C-alpha positions as CSV (number, residue, x, y, z in Angstrom):
1,M,64.3,23.4,104.1
2,A,68.1,23.4,104.1
3,D,70.1,26.5,103.6
4,A,70.7,27.2,100.0
5,A,74.1,28.1,100.3
6,S,75.4,25.1,102.5
7,E,73.9,23.1,99.9
8,G,76.2,24.4,96.8
9,M,73.6,26.2,95.3
10,S,74.8,29.6,94.2
11,P,72.7,32.9,92.0
12,S,73.0,31.5,88.3
13,K,72.6,33.5,85.3
14,W,70.2,30.8,83.6
15,C,66.7,31.7,83.4
16,P,65.3,28.0,84.5
17,S,62.2,26.9,83.4
18,I,59.1,26.4,85.3
19,W,57.1,23.1,85.8
20,V,54.0,22.4,87.8
21,V,54.0,18.5,88.5
22,K,51.0,17.4,89.5
23,C,51.0,14.7,92.3
24,R,47.5,11.8,93.0
25,K,48.6,9.1,95.2
26,K,45.9,6.7,93.8
27,L,45.4,7.1,90.2
28,V,42.4,5.8,87.9
29,N,41.7,1.7,88.2
30,G,43.0,1.9,91.3
31,R,46.9,2.6,89.9
32,K,49.7,4.3,92.2
33,G,50.6,7.7,91.5
34,G,52.8,10.2,93.3
35,N,52.8,11.8,96.9
36,W,54.9,15.0,97.2
37,H,55.1,14.5,101.3
38,R,56.9,11.6,100.8
39,Y,59.9,13.6,98.7
40,L,59.6,16.5,100.8
41,D,59.5,14.8,104.4
42,H,63.1,12.8,102.9
43,I,61.4,9.7,102.5
44,A,61.1,8.7,99.2
45,G,64.2,6.2,99.0
46,P,68.0,6.3,97.9
47,R,68.7,8.4,95.4
48,D,68.9,5.7,92.8
49,K,65.2,4.7,93.6
50,I,64.0,8.0,93.6
51,W,62.9,7.7,89.6
52,K,60.0,5.1,91.3
53,Q,58.7,7.9,93.1
54,W,58.6,10.0,89.9
55,G,57.1,8.7,86.8
56,G,57.2,5.6,85.3
57,P,55.0,4.1,82.7
58,E,52.2,3.5,84.9
59,W,52.4,6.9,86.4
60,I,52.7,9.1,83.7
61,R,50.6,8.4,80.5
62,S,50.0,11.4,79.0
63,H,52.0,12.4,75.8
64,L,52.5,16.2,76.4
65,S,54.0,15.2,79.8
66,R,56.1,12.6,78.5
67,K,57.5,14.9,75.9
68,F,58.4,17.8,77.8
69,I,60.6,14.9,79.9
70,R,62.0,13.5,77.0
71,E,62.7,17.4,75.3
72,D,62.3,20.3,77.4
73,F,63.6,18.9,80.8
74,C,66.7,20.7,82.0
75,K,68.8,20.3,84.9
76,H,68.0,23.1,88.1
77,D,64.5,24.0,86.0
78,L,62.0,24.6,89.0
79,V,59.7,22.4,89.7
80,L,56.6,23.7,91.9
81,C,55.2,20.3,94.0
82,Y,51.3,20.3,93.6
83,Q,49.4,17.7,95.7
84,K,45.8,17.1,93.8
85,E,44.7,15.8,97.4
86,G,43.5,19.2,99.1
87,R,44.6,20.8,95.7
88,Q,47.5,22.2,97.8
89,I,51.1,23.9,96.8
90,L,53.8,22.4,99.3
91,G,56.7,23.8,98.3
92,F,59.4,24.3,95.2
93,T,62.5,21.7,94.1
94,R,64.4,21.4,91.0
95,L,65.4,19.3,88.6
96,A,68.5,17.2,88.9
97,S,69.5,16.5,85.0
98,D,68.2,17.1,82.1
99,A,68.1,13.5,80.9
100,P,64.9,11.0,81.5
101,G,65.4,8.9,85.0
102,E,68.5,6.6,85.2
103,V,66.3,3.9,83.7
104,G,66.1,5.4,80.1
105,S,62.2,5.9,80.2
106,D,60.6,9.1,79.0
107,S,57.9,9.2,81.6
108,A,60.7,9.0,84.5
109,F,62.7,12.1,85.8
110,D,65.2,12.9,88.4
111,L,64.3,15.4,91.3
112,A,67.2,16.9,93.5
113,A,67.5,15.9,96.9
114,P,65.0,16.5,98.9
115,A,67.2,18.4,101.6
116,T,67.6,21.2,99.0
117,A,64.0,22.0,98.4
118,Y,61.8,24.6,100.1
119,V,58.8,23.4,101.3
120,F,56.1,25.6,102.9
121,K,55.6,25.7,106.6
122,K,52.0,25.5,106.0
123,P,50.8,25.2,101.9
124,L,48.9,27.0,99.6
125,S,45.6,26.4,98.5
126,I,44.5,26.9,95.1
127,E,41.8,28.9,96.6
128,E,43.9,31.1,98.1
129,L,45.9,31.8,95.5
130,R,43.2,33.0,93.6
131,T,41.9,35.0,96.2
132,T,44.9,37.2,94.9
133,G,43.6,37.3,91.4
134,C,46.4,34.7,90.0
135,S,45.2,31.6,88.2
136,P,47.7,30.0,86.3
137,E,46.7,28.0,83.5
138,A,48.4,24.9,84.9
139,F,45.7,24.4,87.6
140,E,42.4,25.1,85.1
141,H,40.2,22.1,84.7
142,K,40.6,22.1,80.6
143,F,44.5,21.9,81.6
144,R,45.5,18.0,82.3
145,G,48.5,16.0,82.5
146,T,50.5,15.1,85.1
147,I,53.3,18.0,83.7
148,L,52.7,21.3,82.6
149,K,54.6,24.1,82.3
150,M,54.4,27.7,83.9
151,S,55.2,31.0,82.2
152,K,57.4,33.3,84.1
153,R,54.1,36.1,84.3
154,E,52.6,33.4,85.9
155,M,55.1,32.3,88.1
156,L,56.0,36.2,89.3
157,G,52.0,36.2,90.4
158,V,52.2,32.7,92.3
159,V,55.6,34.2,94.1
160,A,53.7,37.7,94.8
161,A,50.6,35.6,96.2
162,I,52.8,33.2,98.9
163,T,55.0,36.3,99.9
164,A,51.4,38.1,100.7
165,Y,49.9,34.8,102.1
166,K,53.1,33.8,104.0
167,P,55.1,37.3,105.1
168,D,56.8,35.3,107.5
169,E,58.5,33.2,105.1
170,A,58.4,35.5,102.2
171,E,62.6,36.6,102.9
172,G,63.7,32.9,102.9
173,F,61.6,32.0,99.8
174,L,63.0,34.5,97.8
175,L,66.3,34.0,98.9
176,W,65.8,30.5,98.1
177,L,64.5,31.5,94.5
178,K,67.7,33.5,93.9
179,F,69.5,30.8,94.6
180,A,67.8,28.5,91.9
181,G,68.4,31.1,89.3
182,F,64.7,32.9,89.7
183,G,64.4,36.9,90.6
184,D,66.6,38.8,92.6
185,G,65.6,38.1,95.7
186,S,63.0,40.6,96.1
187,R,59.4,40.8,96.2
188,P,58.2,41.0,92.6
189,V,55.6,43.6,91.3
190,V,53.0,42.6,89.5
191,K,51.0,45.3,88.1
192,H,47.8,46.0,86.7
193,L,46.7,46.8,83.1
194,G,46.1,50.4,82.2
195,N,42.6,51.7,82.8
196,N,41.2,51.9,79.4
197,E,40.1,48.2,79.6
198,F,37.7,49.0,81.9
199,R,36.0,52.6,81.9
200,A,32.7,51.3,80.1
201,E,30.0,52.2,82.4
202,N,27.8,50.0,84.3
203,S,24.1,49.5,83.1
204,V,21.0,48.2,85.2
205,L,20.9,44.7,84.6
206,D,18.5,41.8,85.5
207,Q,20.1,39.2,87.0
208,G,20.6,37.1,84.2
209,G,22.5,40.1,82.8
210,I,24.1,40.8,85.8
211,A,25.0,37.0,85.9
212,R,26.6,37.3,82.4
213,E,28.4,40.9,83.2
214,L,30.0,39.0,86.2
215,R,31.7,36.1,84.4
216,A,32.7,38.8,81.5
217,L,34.8,40.9,84.2
218,E,36.1,38.1,86.0
219,Q,37.5,36.7,82.8
220,K,39.3,40.2,82.2
221,F,40.6,40.0,85.5
222,T,41.7,36.3,86.1
223,R,43.3,36.4,82.2
224,N,46.0,38.6,84.5
225,D,48.2,38.2,87.6
226,D,46.8,40.9,89.1
227,V,48.3,41.1,93.0
228,Y,48.6,44.3,94.7
229,I,52.1,44.6,96.5
230,A,51.8,46.8,100.0
231,S,54.4,49.0,99.0
232,K,52.8,50.2,95.4
233,V,49.3,50.2,96.7
234,N,49.2,54.1,96.2
235,A,50.6,53.9,92.9
236,I,48.2,51.3,91.0
237,I,44.9,52.5,89.3
238,R,42.2,50.5,91.2
239,R,40.4,48.8,88.3
240,D,37.3,46.6,90.4
241,G,34.7,49.3,90.1
242,P,32.7,47.4,87.6
243,L,32.9,43.9,89.5
244,I,32.1,45.5,92.6
245,N,28.8,47.7,91.0
246,A,27.8,44.5,89.9
247,L,27.6,42.5,92.8
248,K,26.5,45.2,94.7
249,R,23.0,45.0,92.5
250,K,23.5,40.8,92.3
251,Y,23.3,40.9,96.0
252,A,20.3,43.5,96.0
253,Y,22.5,45.6,98.2
254,Q,22.2,43.2,101.0
255,C,25.2,42.1,103.5
256,Q,26.1,38.7,102.8
257,F,27.1,37.7,106.3
258,P,24.7,35.1,107.4
259,G,21.4,35.9,109.3
260,C,22.4,39.9,108.6
261,E,21.3,41.1,105.3
262,S,21.0,44.6,106.3
263,R,21.0,47.6,103.9
264,I,20.6,51.1,104.4
265,L,18.4,53.8,102.7
266,K,19.7,56.4,101.8
267,K,18.1,60.1,101.9
268,S,18.7,60.7,98.3
269,G,17.5,57.4,97.5
270,G,18.7,54.0,96.9
271,Y,20.7,52.0,99.1
272,Y,24.4,52.0,100.4
273,C,26.3,48.9,101.6
274,E,29.9,48.1,101.3
275,V,32.4,46.0,99.5
276,G,35.2,44.2,101.1
277,H,38.3,42.5,100.2
278,I,38.2,38.9,102.3
279,L,42.3,39.4,101.5
280,A,43.6,43.0,102.0
281,V,44.2,45.2,99.3
282,A,47.8,45.8,101.1
283,K,48.6,42.0,101.4
284,G,47.9,41.3,97.7
285,G,44.1,40.9,97.4
286,G,42.7,41.4,93.9
287,A,40.1,41.8,92.1
288,S,38.0,38.5,91.6
289,R,34.6,37.2,93.2
290,V,36.1,34.8,95.6
291,N,38.1,37.6,97.2
292,L,35.0,40.3,97.5
293,L,31.9,40.2,99.4
294,V,28.9,42.6,100.1
295,L,28.6,43.8,103.3
296,C,27.5,46.2,105.8
297,P,29.3,48.9,107.6
298,N,29.7,46.3,111.3
299,H,30.5,43.5,109.2
300,H,33.0,44.8,106.7
301,K,34.8,46.2,109.9
302,A,34.4,43.1,111.9
303,I,36.5,41.0,108.8
304,D,38.9,43.8,108.6
305,Y,39.7,43.8,111.9
306,G,39.0,41.0,113.9
307,A,40.9,37.6,113.9
308,T,40.1,36.6,110.6
309,E,41.5,33.3,109.6
310,I,40.6,31.9,106.1
311,L,39.0,28.2,106.0
312,E,37.7,27.6,102.5
313,N,37.2,29.7,99.9
314,A,35.4,28.5,96.7
315,S,32.9,29.9,94.2
316,K,29.8,28.5,96.2
317,R,30.8,29.6,99.7
318,L,33.6,31.3,102.0
319,K,34.4,29.7,105.0
320,I,36.4,31.4,107.9
321,K,36.7,31.7,111.8
322,L,36.4,35.6,113.0
323,N,37.1,35.7,116.4
324,G,37.3,32.0,117.2
325,K,33.4,31.3,115.4
326,V,33.5,29.6,112.6
327,V,31.3,31.3,110.2
328,I,30.0,30.4,106.2
329,I,29.1,32.6,103.4
330,K,27.1,31.3,100.6
331,R,27.3,33.0,97.8
């Protein structure tokens, strides 16, 4: 990534719109789509031919996407670079003009020079993003189209998640955003809702009831950008208790770690187990089923303090590398 100041960018007073541009190399019926790697790796071609890589009647057919290009695109707006192959966020760039592409098509648009983009050293997957409790509408299946708009609130959640997952890049990324007109260079603080919504006591449920409760609780959580910020953890009221209790009942208070399934019988009756955060609270981990595991104390601490790398985190399974060994945990 080029240094923002050296490329003529300067802190601005405007508040840019944020666009998610989804690329897929091959579209339906074999049509050629877009490849963010070509642009970000500086192989998109001469400036006057960039539009061929970014839009055109054969690529962008969505009426809503064309309307955004024709009526809403503005020079310097932020663009989130999303590649559908791998479901990854590769980086951010900006629009180079207000109008559609140079050929006058309302399905083509201009991007800033690739050298001015911010490219992550390692892409951030949508699964990793959701692990932090951040789930922008643009990445939900019901929202289709090549170009979708992201709210400032959602963008704050994305930025907080990125800085939590990529602490070594946080300073440079936040500085790039500042010069691009978004934020002041500091880490965003995305606070939880108040505690009133989550005061309901848990009732004893059968498995069907637990499943319904889990879905209802997760919908409450994922509608908001609930990202914990390390410096604010002690000031935030924890609100994932109902979800944690429901998960314990779902797994019958047994450890989810493969081959374990242990649980501790308490002298007062009932069983004891723990629920661990895959991404630690202090690093941005939030209240979401994909970020929580029912574990015995040993495996809880093994994941917390061991050399843990998240390889895949989906609704049906979690794949991690723990101290050099690959472990698959089914949900």
